[in-house]
Every structure is written in C-alpha cells, then in structure tokens.
N, CA, C and O atoms as a CHARMM CRD file, in Angstrom:
* protein
*
  316
    1    1 MET  N     17.80700  19.18300  11.65600 PROA 1      0.00000
    2    1 MET  CA    17.73700  17.85200  11.10800 PROA 1      0.00000
    3    1 MET  C     17.08300  17.91400   9.73400 PROA 1      0.00000
    4    1 MET  O     16.12100  18.65800   9.54100 PROA 1      0.00000
    5    2 SER  N     17.57500  17.17000   8.81300 PROA 2      0.00000
    6    2 SER  CA    17.09700  17.20000   7.44200 PROA 2      0.00000
    7    2 SER  C     15.91400  16.25600   7.23900 PROA 2      0.00000
    8    2 SER  O     15.85800  15.17900   7.83200 PROA 2      0.00000
    9    3 ASP  N     14.96500  16.67300   6.39100 PROA 3      0.00000
   10    3 ASP  CA    13.83900  15.82500   6.03500 PROA 3      0.00000
   11    3 ASP  C     14.14600  14.96700   4.81800 PROA 3      0.00000
   12    3 ASP  O     13.28600  14.22500   4.34400 PROA 3      0.00000
   13    4 ASN  N     15.36200  15.06700   4.31400 PROA 4      0.00000
   14    4 ASN  CA    15.75600  14.34100   3.13000 PROA 4      0.00000
   15    4 ASN  C     15.94800  12.86000   3.46600 PROA 4      0.00000
   16    4 ASN  O     16.78200  12.50800   4.30100 PROA 4      0.00000
   17    5 GLN  N     15.17600  12.00700   2.81400 PROA 5      0.00000
   18    5 GLN  CA    15.26300  10.56300   3.03100 PROA 5      0.00000
   19    5 GLN  C     15.34300   9.85500   1.68100 PROA 5      0.00000
   20    5 GLN  O     14.39600   9.17100   1.29300 PROA 5      0.00000
   21    6 PRO  N     16.43600  10.00400   0.97000 PROA 6      0.00000
   22    6 PRO  CA    16.50500   9.47100  -0.38600 PROA 6      0.00000
   23    6 PRO  C     16.40000   7.95200  -0.48700 PROA 6      0.00000
   24    6 PRO  O     16.01500   7.44100  -1.53900 PROA 6      0.00000
   25    7 LYS  N     16.72300   7.23000   0.55400 PROA 7      0.00000
   26    7 LYS  CA    16.68200   5.76400   0.50200 PROA 7      0.00000
   27    7 LYS  C     15.36800   5.18400   1.00700 PROA 7      0.00000
   28    7 LYS  O     15.16700   3.97100   0.94300 PROA 7      0.00000
   29    8 ASN  N     14.47500   6.02300   1.50300 PROA 8      0.00000
   30    8 ASN  CA    13.18900   5.56500   2.01000 PROA 8      0.00000
   31    8 ASN  C     12.16800   5.59600   0.87000 PROA 8      0.00000
   32    8 ASN  O     11.76800   6.67900   0.44400 PROA 8      0.00000
   33    9 PRO  N     11.73300   4.42100   0.36000 PROA 9      0.00000
   34    9 PRO  CA    10.79900   4.39800  -0.77400 PROA 9      0.00000
   35    9 PRO  C      9.40900   4.92800  -0.42700 PROA 9      0.00000
   36    9 PRO  O      8.61700   5.21300  -1.32400 PROA 9      0.00000
   37   10 LEU  N      9.10700   5.06100   0.85600 PROA 10     0.00000
   38   10 LEU  CA     7.79600   5.57100   1.26000 PROA 10     0.00000
   39   10 LEU  C      7.80900   7.07200   1.53600 PROA 10     0.00000
   40   10 LEU  O      6.76500   7.67100   1.79200 PROA 10     0.00000
   41   11 HSD  N      8.99900   7.67500   1.48300 PROA 11     0.00000
   42   11 HSD  CA     9.11400   9.09600   1.78100 PROA 11     0.00000
   43   11 HSD  C      8.26000   9.92100   0.81700 PROA 11     0.00000
   44   11 HSD  O      8.38700   9.80500  -0.40200 PROA 11     0.00000
   45   12 GLY  N      7.40400  10.74300   1.37900 PROA 12     0.00000
   46   12 GLY  CA     6.55700  11.61600   0.57900 PROA 12     0.00000
   47   12 GLY  C      5.27200  10.96200   0.10000 PROA 12     0.00000
   48   12 GLY  O      4.45900  11.61300  -0.55700 PROA 12     0.00000
   49   13 LYS  N      5.07500   9.70400   0.41200 PROA 13     0.00000
   50   13 LYS  CA     3.87300   8.98800  -0.00700 PROA 13     0.00000
   51   13 LYS  C      2.87400   8.94700   1.13900 PROA 13     0.00000
   52   13 LYS  O      3.22700   8.58500   2.26200 PROA 13     0.00000
   53   14 THR  N      1.64700   9.31100   0.86500 PROA 14     0.00000
   54   14 THR  CA     0.60600   9.20600   1.88100 PROA 14     0.00000
   55   14 THR  C      0.05100   7.78300   1.85500 PROA 14     0.00000
   56   14 THR  O      0.19300   7.06800   0.86300 PROA 14     0.00000
   57   15 LEU  N     -0.56800   7.39300   2.93100 PROA 15     0.00000
   58   15 LEU  CA    -1.19700   6.07200   2.98600 PROA 15     0.00000
   59   15 LEU  C     -2.28200   5.97600   1.91100 PROA 15     0.00000
   60   15 LEU  O     -2.45800   4.92600   1.29400 PROA 15     0.00000
   61   16 GLU  N     -2.99300   7.05400   1.69600 PROA 16     0.00000
   62   16 GLU  CA    -4.03000   7.05500   0.66100 PROA 16     0.00000
   63   16 GLU  C     -3.42700   6.81500  -0.72300 PROA 16     0.00000
   64   16 GLU  O     -3.98100   6.05400  -1.51600 PROA 16     0.00000
   65   17 ALA  N     -2.30700   7.45300  -1.01400 PROA 17     0.00000
   66   17 ALA  CA    -1.64600   7.25900  -2.30700 PROA 17     0.00000
   67   17 ALA  C     -1.15300   5.82300  -2.46400 PROA 17     0.00000
   68   17 ALA  O     -1.21800   5.25700  -3.55500 PROA 17     0.00000
   69   18 ILE  N     -0.66600   5.24300  -1.38800 PROA 18     0.00000
   70   18 ILE  CA    -0.17400   3.86000  -1.42000 PROA 18     0.00000
   71   18 ILE  C     -1.31800   2.89800  -1.70200 PROA 18     0.00000
   72   18 ILE  O     -1.21100   2.04200  -2.58100 PROA 18     0.00000
   73   19 VAL  N     -2.41200   3.03500  -0.96000 PROA 19     0.00000
   74   19 VAL  CA    -3.56700   2.13900  -1.14800 PROA 19     0.00000
   75   19 VAL  C     -4.14600   2.31900  -2.55000 PROA 19     0.00000
   76   19 VAL  O     -4.46000   1.33800  -3.22400 PROA 19     0.00000
   77   20 THR  N     -4.28700   3.55600  -2.98400 PROA 20     0.00000
   78   20 THR  CA    -4.82900   3.82300  -4.31700 PROA 20     0.00000
   79   20 THR  C     -3.95600   3.19400  -5.39500 PROA 20     0.00000
   80   20 THR  O     -4.46900   2.60400  -6.34500 PROA 20     0.00000
   81   21 SER  N     -2.66000   3.31500  -5.25400 PROA 21     0.00000
   82   21 SER  CA    -1.73200   2.72600  -6.22000 PROA 21     0.00000
   83   21 SER  C     -1.86800   1.20600  -6.25800 PROA 21     0.00000
   84   21 SER  O     -1.87700   0.60900  -7.33400 PROA 21     0.00000
   85   22 LEU  N     -1.97400   0.58400  -5.09600 PROA 22     0.00000
   86   22 LEU  CA    -2.11300  -0.87300  -5.03900 PROA 22     0.00000
   87   22 LEU  C     -3.43400  -1.32200  -5.65700 PROA 22     0.00000
   88   22 LEU  O     -3.47700  -2.33200  -6.36000 PROA 22     0.00000
   89   23 VAL  N     -4.50300  -0.58400  -5.40200 PROA 23     0.00000
   90   23 VAL  CA    -5.80600  -0.93600  -5.97800 PROA 23     0.00000
   91   23 VAL  C     -5.76000  -0.78800  -7.49700 PROA 23     0.00000
   92   23 VAL  O     -6.30000  -1.62600  -8.21800 PROA 23     0.00000
   93   24 GLU  N     -5.12300   0.26600  -7.98200 PROA 24     0.00000
   94   24 GLU  CA    -5.00200   0.44700  -9.43100 PROA 24     0.00000
   95   24 GLU  C     -4.17000  -0.66300 -10.06000 PROA 24     0.00000
   96   24 GLU  O     -4.46200  -1.11100 -11.16800 PROA 24     0.00000
   97   25 HSD  N     -3.14400  -1.10100  -9.36000 PROA 25     0.00000
   98   25 HSD  CA    -2.25000  -2.13700  -9.89700 PROA 25     0.00000
   99   25 HSD  C     -2.87300  -3.53100  -9.82700 PROA 25     0.00000
  100   25 HSD  O     -2.83700  -4.27400 -10.80800 PROA 25     0.00000
  101   26 TYR  N     -3.44300  -3.89000  -8.67600 PROA 26     0.00000
  102   26 TYR  CA    -3.93900  -5.24600  -8.46000 PROA 26     0.00000
  103   26 TYR  C     -5.45500  -5.38700  -8.55900 PROA 26     0.00000
  104   26 TYR  O     -5.95200  -6.44800  -8.93900 PROA 26     0.00000
  105   27 GLY  N     -6.18900  -4.34100  -8.22600 PROA 27     0.00000
  106   27 GLY  CA    -7.64000  -4.45800  -8.08400 PROA 27     0.00000
  107   27 GLY  C     -7.96000  -4.97600  -6.68500 PROA 27     0.00000
  108   27 GLY  O     -7.10200  -5.56200  -6.02500 PROA 27     0.00000
  109   28 TRP  N     -9.18500  -4.76200  -6.24000 PROA 28     0.00000
  110   28 TRP  CA    -9.56100  -5.15500  -4.87400 PROA 28     0.00000
  111   28 TRP  C     -9.48700  -6.66500  -4.67200 PROA 28     0.00000
  112   28 TRP  O     -9.04600  -7.12800  -3.62000 PROA 28     0.00000
  113   29 LEU  N     -9.91200  -7.42900  -5.66600 PROA 29     0.00000
  114   29 LEU  CA    -9.94000  -8.88500  -5.50800 PROA 29     0.00000
  115   29 LEU  C     -8.53800  -9.45000  -5.26900 PROA 29     0.00000
  116   29 LEU  O     -8.31800 -10.20400  -4.32100 PROA 29     0.00000
  117   30 GLU  N     -7.60400  -9.08400  -6.12600 PROA 30     0.00000
  118   30 GLU  CA    -6.23100  -9.58600  -5.98000 PROA 30     0.00000
  119   30 GLU  C     -5.56800  -9.02200  -4.72600 PROA 30     0.00000
  120   30 GLU  O     -4.81700  -9.72700  -4.05100 PROA 30     0.00000
  121   31 LEU  N     -5.84000  -7.76900  -4.41300 PROA 31     0.00000
  122   31 LEU  CA    -5.26900  -7.17200  -3.19900 PROA 31     0.00000
  123   31 LEU  C     -5.75600  -7.92300  -1.96100 PROA 31     0.00000
  124   31 LEU  O     -4.98300  -8.16600  -1.03400 PROA 31     0.00000
  125   32 GLY  N     -7.02800  -8.28700  -1.94700 PROA 32     0.00000
  126   32 GLY  CA    -7.58600  -9.07000  -0.84200 PROA 32     0.00000
  127   32 GLY  C     -6.98000 -10.45700  -0.74000 PROA 32     0.00000
  128   32 GLY  O     -6.88700 -11.01800   0.35300 PROA 32     0.00000
  129   33 LYS  N     -6.56800 -11.01500  -1.86900 PROA 33     0.00000
  130   33 LYS  CA    -5.89400 -12.32200  -1.84600 PROA 33     0.00000
  131   33 LYS  C     -4.47200 -12.19200  -1.31000 PROA 33     0.00000
  132   33 LYS  O     -3.99500 -13.06600  -0.58700 PROA 33     0.00000
  133   34 ARG  N     -3.80800 -11.11500  -1.66000 PROA 34     0.00000
  134   34 ARG  CA    -2.42700 -10.91400  -1.22800 PROA 34     0.00000
  135   34 ARG  C     -2.33300 -10.50800   0.24000 PROA 34     0.00000
  136   34 ARG  O     -1.41600 -10.92000   0.94900 PROA 34     0.00000
  137   35 ILE  N     -3.29400  -9.69400   0.69000 PROA 35     0.00000
  138   35 ILE  CA    -3.34600  -9.27500   2.09300 PROA 35     0.00000
  139   35 ILE  C     -4.77400  -9.52200   2.55800 PROA 35     0.00000
  140   35 ILE  O     -5.67700  -8.73800   2.26600 PROA 35     0.00000
  141   36 ASP  N     -4.96800 -10.60900   3.27700 PROA 36     0.00000
  142   36 ASP  CA    -6.30900 -11.04800   3.65800 PROA 36     0.00000
  143   36 ASP  C     -6.81500 -10.26700   4.87600 PROA 36     0.00000
  144   36 ASP  O     -6.73300 -10.72500   6.01600 PROA 36     0.00000
  145   37 ILE  N     -7.33000  -9.09200   4.59300 PROA 37     0.00000
  146   37 ILE  CA    -7.98500  -8.29900   5.63700 PROA 37     0.00000
  147   37 ILE  C     -9.34500  -7.86900   5.10800 PROA 37     0.00000
  148   37 ILE  O     -9.50100  -7.60000   3.91700 PROA 37     0.00000
  149   38 ARG  N    -10.31400  -7.80900   5.98900 PROA 38     0.00000
  150   38 ARG  CA   -11.69400  -7.59100   5.60600 PROA 38     0.00000
  151   38 ARG  C    -11.91600  -6.28800   4.84100 PROA 38     0.00000
  152   38 ARG  O    -12.78000  -6.23200   3.96500 PROA 38     0.00000
  153   39 CYS  N    -11.15700  -5.24800   5.15400 PROA 39     0.00000
  154   39 CYS  CA   -11.36500  -3.98100   4.45300 PROA 39     0.00000
  155   39 CYS  C    -11.00200  -4.08000   2.97100 PROA 39     0.00000
  156   39 CYS  O    -11.34400  -3.18800   2.19500 PROA 39     0.00000
  157   40 PHE  N    -10.30600  -5.16200   2.56200 PROA 40     0.00000
  158   40 PHE  CA    -9.99600  -5.39000   1.15600 PROA 40     0.00000
  159   40 PHE  C    -10.91600  -6.43600   0.52600 PROA 40     0.00000
  160   40 PHE  O    -11.02700  -6.50400  -0.69800 PROA 40     0.00000
  161   41 THR  N    -11.56900  -7.24400   1.34700 PROA 41     0.00000
  162   41 THR  CA   -12.34900  -8.35800   0.80000 PROA 41     0.00000
  163   41 THR  C    -13.85300  -8.19100   0.92700 PROA 41     0.00000
  164   41 THR  O    -14.59800  -8.78200   0.14500 PROA 41     0.00000
  165   42 SER  N    -14.31800  -7.41500   1.87500 PROA 42     0.00000
  166   42 SER  CA   -15.74400  -7.27800   2.09800 PROA 42     0.00000
  167   42 SER  C    -16.17200  -5.82000   1.92200 PROA 42     0.00000
  168   42 SER  O    -15.91300  -4.97800   2.78300 PROA 42     0.00000
  169   43 ASP  N    -16.82500  -5.53600   0.80300 PROA 43     0.00000
  170   43 ASP  CA   -17.28500  -4.18500   0.47800 PROA 43     0.00000
  171   43 ASP  C    -16.14200  -3.17500   0.59400 PROA 43     0.00000
  172   43 ASP  O    -16.23300  -2.22000   1.36600 PROA 43     0.00000
  173   44 PRO  N    -15.07400  -3.38200  -0.16900 PROA 44     0.00000
  174   44 PRO  CA   -13.88200  -2.54600  -0.02000 PROA 44     0.00000
  175   44 PRO  C    -14.07100  -1.11500  -0.52900 PROA 44     0.00000
  176   44 PRO  O    -14.80900  -0.86300  -1.48100 PROA 44     0.00000
  177   45 SER  N    -13.39000  -0.20700   0.12700 PROA 45     0.00000
  178   45 SER  CA   -13.32700   1.18100  -0.32300 PROA 45     0.00000
  179   45 SER  C    -12.03300   1.78700   0.21600 PROA 45     0.00000
  180   45 SER  O    -11.46200   1.29900   1.19100 PROA 45     0.00000
  181   46 ILE  N    -11.59400   2.83400  -0.42100 PROA 46     0.00000
  182   46 ILE  CA   -10.39300   3.52100   0.03600 PROA 46     0.00000
  183   46 ILE  C    -10.62600   4.04700   1.44900 PROA 46     0.00000
  184   46 ILE  O     -9.77300   3.89300   2.32300 PROA 46     0.00000
  185   47 LYS  N    -11.78000   4.66800   1.66900 PROA 47     0.00000
  186   47 LYS  CA   -12.08100   5.28200   2.97300 PROA 47     0.00000
  187   47 LYS  C    -12.05500   4.25400   4.10400 PROA 47     0.00000
  188   47 LYS  O    -11.43300   4.49500   5.13900 PROA 47     0.00000
  189   48 SER  N    -12.71900   3.11600   3.92300 PROA 48     0.00000
  190   48 SER  CA   -12.74900   2.11100   4.99200 PROA 48     0.00000
  191   48 SER  C    -11.36800   1.50200   5.20200 PROA 48     0.00000
  192   48 SER  O    -10.98100   1.19700   6.33000 PROA 48     0.00000
  193   49 SER  N    -10.63200   1.32900   4.11500 PROA 49     0.00000
  194   49 SER  CA    -9.28300   0.77500   4.23000 PROA 49     0.00000
  195   49 SER  C     -8.37300   1.71300   5.00900 PROA 49     0.00000
  196   49 SER  O     -7.62300   1.27200   5.88000 PROA 49     0.00000
  197   50 LEU  N     -8.43400   3.00800   4.70100 PROA 50     0.00000
  198   50 LEU  CA    -7.59800   3.97400   5.40000 PROA 50     0.00000
  199   50 LEU  C     -7.93000   4.01100   6.88600 PROA 50     0.00000
  200   50 LEU  O     -7.03200   4.08200   7.72500 PROA 50     0.00000
  201   51 LYS  N     -9.21200   3.96200   7.20800 PROA 51     0.00000
  202   51 LYS  CA    -9.63600   3.99000   8.61800 PROA 51     0.00000
  203   51 LYS  C     -9.03600   2.80100   9.36900 PROA 51     0.00000
  204   51 LYS  O     -8.50500   2.96300  10.46800 PROA 51     0.00000
  205   52 PHE  N     -9.12000   1.61500   8.78200 PROA 52     0.00000
  206   52 PHE  CA    -8.59300   0.42100   9.41800 PROA 52     0.00000
  207   52 PHE  C     -7.06600   0.46000   9.50200 PROA 52     0.00000
  208   52 PHE  O     -6.49300   0.18400  10.55500 PROA 52     0.00000
  209   53 LEU  N     -6.41700   0.79900   8.40500 PROA 53     0.00000
  210   53 LEU  CA    -4.95200   0.77400   8.35400 PROA 53     0.00000
  211   53 LEU  C     -4.31300   1.79700   9.28700 PROA 53     0.00000
  212   53 LEU  O     -3.22200   1.56200   9.80600 PROA 53     0.00000
  213   54 ARG  N     -4.97100   2.91200   9.50100 PROA 54     0.00000
  214   54 ARG  CA    -4.42600   3.92700  10.40500 PROA 54     0.00000
  215   54 ARG  C     -4.45700   3.46700  11.86200 PROA 54     0.00000
  216   54 ARG  O     -3.69600   3.96300  12.69300 PROA 54     0.00000
  217   55 LYS  N     -5.33700   2.52200  12.16100 PROA 55     0.00000
  218   55 LYS  CA    -5.44900   2.01600  13.53900 PROA 55     0.00000
  219   55 LYS  C     -4.69100   0.70900  13.75900 PROA 55     0.00000
  220   55 LYS  O     -4.45700   0.31600  14.90200 PROA 55     0.00000
  221   56 THR  N     -4.30900   0.03700  12.68100 PROA 56     0.00000
  222   56 THR  CA    -3.78700  -1.32400  12.78400 PROA 56     0.00000
  223   56 THR  C     -2.38800  -1.39600  12.18200 PROA 56     0.00000
  224   56 THR  O     -2.22400  -1.50600  10.96700 PROA 56     0.00000
  225   57 ASP  N     -1.39000  -1.33300  13.05100 PROA 57     0.00000
  226   57 ASP  CA     0.00400  -1.26300  12.60400 PROA 57     0.00000
  227   57 ASP  C      0.44100  -2.46600  11.77100 PROA 57     0.00000
  228   57 ASP  O      1.12000  -2.29800  10.75900 PROA 57     0.00000
  229   58 TRP  N      0.05900  -3.68500  12.18400 PROA 58     0.00000
  230   58 TRP  CA     0.51100  -4.86600  11.45400 PROA 58     0.00000
  231   58 TRP  C     -0.04100  -4.87700  10.03000 PROA 58     0.00000
  232   58 TRP  O      0.65500  -5.28300   9.10000 PROA 58     0.00000
  233   59 ALA  N     -1.28000  -4.43700   9.85300 PROA 59     0.00000
  234   59 ALA  CA    -1.87700  -4.41500   8.51700 PROA 59     0.00000
  235   59 ALA  C     -1.24400  -3.32400   7.66100 PROA 59     0.00000
  236   59 ALA  O     -0.98600  -3.52700   6.47500 PROA 59     0.00000
  237   60 ARG  N     -0.99600  -2.17700   8.26600 PROA 60     0.00000
  238   60 ARG  CA    -0.35300  -1.08700   7.53200 PROA 60     0.00000
  239   60 ARG  C      1.04500  -1.51600   7.06400 PROA 60     0.00000
  240   60 ARG  O      1.44900  -1.20400   5.94400 PROA 60     0.00000
  241   61 LEU  N      1.76200  -2.21600   7.90500 PROA 61     0.00000
  242   61 LEU  CA     3.08700  -2.69800   7.54000 PROA 61     0.00000
  243   61 LEU  C      3.01500  -3.64800   6.33900 PROA 61     0.00000
  244   61 LEU  O      3.85300  -3.57300   5.44000 PROA 61     0.00000
  245   62 LYS  N      2.02600  -4.53200   6.32100 PROA 62     0.00000
  246   62 LYS  CA     1.86600  -5.44100   5.18500 PROA 62     0.00000
  247   62 LYS  C      1.57200  -4.66900   3.90200 PROA 62     0.00000
  248   62 LYS  O      2.09200  -5.00400   2.83800 PROA 62     0.00000
  249   63 VAL  N      0.74200  -3.64200   4.00400 PROA 63     0.00000
  250   63 VAL  CA     0.40600  -2.82700   2.83600 PROA 63     0.00000
  251   63 VAL  C      1.64600  -2.07400   2.34900 PROA 63     0.00000
  252   63 VAL  O      1.92500  -2.04000   1.15000 PROA 63     0.00000
  253   64 GLU  N      2.37400  -1.48200   3.26600 PROA 64     0.00000
  254   64 GLU  CA     3.58500  -0.75100   2.88900 PROA 64     0.00000
  255   64 GLU  C      4.61700  -1.67900   2.25300 PROA 64     0.00000
  256   64 GLU  O      5.26200  -1.30600   1.27400 PROA 64     0.00000
  257   65 ASN  N      4.77700  -2.87500   2.79800 PROA 65     0.00000
  258   65 ASN  CA     5.73800  -3.83800   2.22800 PROA 65     0.00000
  259   65 ASN  C      5.31900  -4.28600   0.83400 PROA 65     0.00000
  260   65 ASN  O      6.16400  -4.41500  -0.05100 PROA 65     0.00000
  261   66 LEU  N      4.02500  -4.52500   0.62700 PROA 66     0.00000
  262   66 LEU  CA     3.54900  -4.90600  -0.69900 PROA 66     0.00000
  263   66 LEU  C      3.77100  -3.76200  -1.68600 PROA 66     0.00000
  264   66 LEU  O      4.14900  -3.99600  -2.83400 PROA 66     0.00000
  265   67 TYR  N      3.54000  -2.54000  -1.24800 PROA 67     0.00000
  266   67 TYR  CA     3.76900  -1.38000  -2.10800 PROA 67     0.00000
  267   67 TYR  C      5.24500  -1.30400  -2.52500 PROA 67     0.00000
  268   67 TYR  O      5.55400  -1.08400  -3.69600 PROA 67     0.00000
  269   68 ILE  N      6.14000  -1.48500  -1.56800 PROA 68     0.00000
  270   68 ILE  CA     7.58200  -1.43800  -1.86800 PROA 68     0.00000
  271   68 ILE  C      7.95500  -2.55000  -2.85400 PROA 68     0.00000
  272   68 ILE  O      8.68400  -2.30600  -3.81500 PROA 68     0.00000
  273   69 GLU  N      7.45700  -3.76500  -2.62000 PROA 69     0.00000
  274   69 GLU  CA     7.73100  -4.88100  -3.53700 PROA 69     0.00000
  275   69 GLU  C      7.19900  -4.58400  -4.93100 PROA 69     0.00000
  276   69 GLU  O      7.87400  -4.84500  -5.92700 PROA 69     0.00000
  277   70 THR  N      6.00100  -4.04300  -5.00000 PROA 70     0.00000
  278   70 THR  CA     5.36900  -3.73000  -6.27900 PROA 70     0.00000
  279   70 THR  C      6.15600  -2.66200  -7.02000 PROA 70     0.00000
  280   70 THR  O      6.40300  -2.78300  -8.21900 PROA 70     0.00000
  281   71 GLN  N      6.54700  -1.62300  -6.30600 PROA 71     0.00000
  282   71 GLN  CA     7.31100  -0.54800  -6.94400 PROA 71     0.00000
  283   71 GLN  C      8.68000  -1.05000  -7.40000 PROA 71     0.00000
  284   71 GLN  O      9.17200  -0.64700  -8.45400 PROA 71     0.00000
  285   72 SER  N      9.28900  -1.92200  -6.61200 PROA 72     0.00000
  286   72 SER  CA    10.60600  -2.47000  -6.98200 PROA 72     0.00000
  287   72 SER  C     10.49600  -3.25500  -8.29100 PROA 72     0.00000
  288   72 SER  O     11.36200  -3.13800  -9.15800 PROA 72     0.00000
  289   73 SER  N      9.44900  -4.04400  -8.43400 PROA 73     0.00000
  290   73 SER  CA     9.30000  -4.82900  -9.66600 PROA 73     0.00000
  291   73 SER  C      8.96100  -3.92600 -10.85600 PROA 73     0.00000
  292   73 SER  O      9.37800  -4.20600 -11.98000 PROA 73     0.00000
  293   74 VAL  N      8.22200  -2.86400 -10.62400 PROA 74     0.00000
  294   74 VAL  CA     7.90200  -1.91500 -11.69100 PROA 74     0.00000
  295   74 VAL  C      9.17400  -1.20100 -12.14300 PROA 74     0.00000
  296   74 VAL  O      9.40400  -1.03700 -13.34100 PROA 74     0.00000
  297   75 TRP  N      9.99700  -0.77900 -11.18600 PROA 75     0.00000
  298   75 TRP  CA    11.24900  -0.07900 -11.51200 PROA 75     0.00000
  299   75 TRP  C     12.20500  -0.99600 -12.27800 PROA 75     0.00000
  300   75 TRP  O     12.88400  -0.55300 -13.20300 PROA 75     0.00000
  301   76 LYS  N     12.25600  -2.26900 -11.89200 PROA 76     0.00000
  302   76 LYS  CA    13.14500  -3.22300 -12.58100 PROA 76     0.00000
  303   76 LYS  C     12.70400  -3.41500 -14.03200 PROA 76     0.00000
  304   76 LYS  O     13.54500  -3.52500 -14.92400 PROA 76     0.00000
  305   77 LYS  N     11.39200  -3.45500 -14.27300 PROA 77     0.00000
  306   77 LYS  CA    10.88400  -3.63300 -15.62100 PROA 77     0.00000
  307   77 LYS  C     11.19800  -2.42200 -16.49900 PROA 77     0.00000
  308   77 LYS  O     11.38200  -2.55900 -17.70900 PROA 77     0.00000
  309   78 LYS  N     11.25900  -1.23900 -15.89000 PROA 78     0.00000
  310   78 LYS  CA    11.54700  -0.02700 -16.66000 PROA 78     0.00000
  311   78 LYS  C     13.03000   0.08100 -17.00400 PROA 78     0.00000
  312   78 LYS  O     13.39800   0.79800 -17.93400 PROA 78     0.00000
  313   79 SER  N     13.88200  -0.62600 -16.26300 PROA 79     0.00000
  314   79 SER  CA    15.34000  -0.53400 -16.48600 PROA 79     0.00000
  315   79 SER  C     15.77500  -1.27700 -17.70800 PROA 79     0.00000
  316   79 SER  O     16.96300  -1.29500 -18.02900 PROA 79     0.00000
C-alpha cells in the first residue's frame, strides 16, 4: 500500500507543526477566539495545547479544519 496522499492537505504535517503555524498566523488571542478552548485562551502554550489536542478528537478536528481553511486562503492569495 502506498503512503502517497497527494490530496490530503494534512499529509506529512505533525500536530505540532499545525498548531505552531496557526499561532504564527493568528496569535494566541485570535486563535482562542476562533476555537474557544482553554488551552488557547488561558495561559496558552504549544506543549499544553498538544497535550489537550492529542486526547480530544473534536478539538483536534477543529484545529485541523482551521489549518486547512487558513492554508487554502494563503494558497489562493499566492495564485
């Protein structure tokens, strides 16, 4: 079976890379407004966010979806 997933925008991206990218793009304050979870709004850090997101599927899905939306808008602007 092939590991090639050309249509999967998350392929090859770690959760840490996704969260870091979102924080760099939005900052913690805006990220907490877009996804209202305590690990983004109360004393946020990459480490605490990763710990929570790895255990909480619904929150991880929201983060992954925001990352995909963000990357899609960035790619459109570059075109």
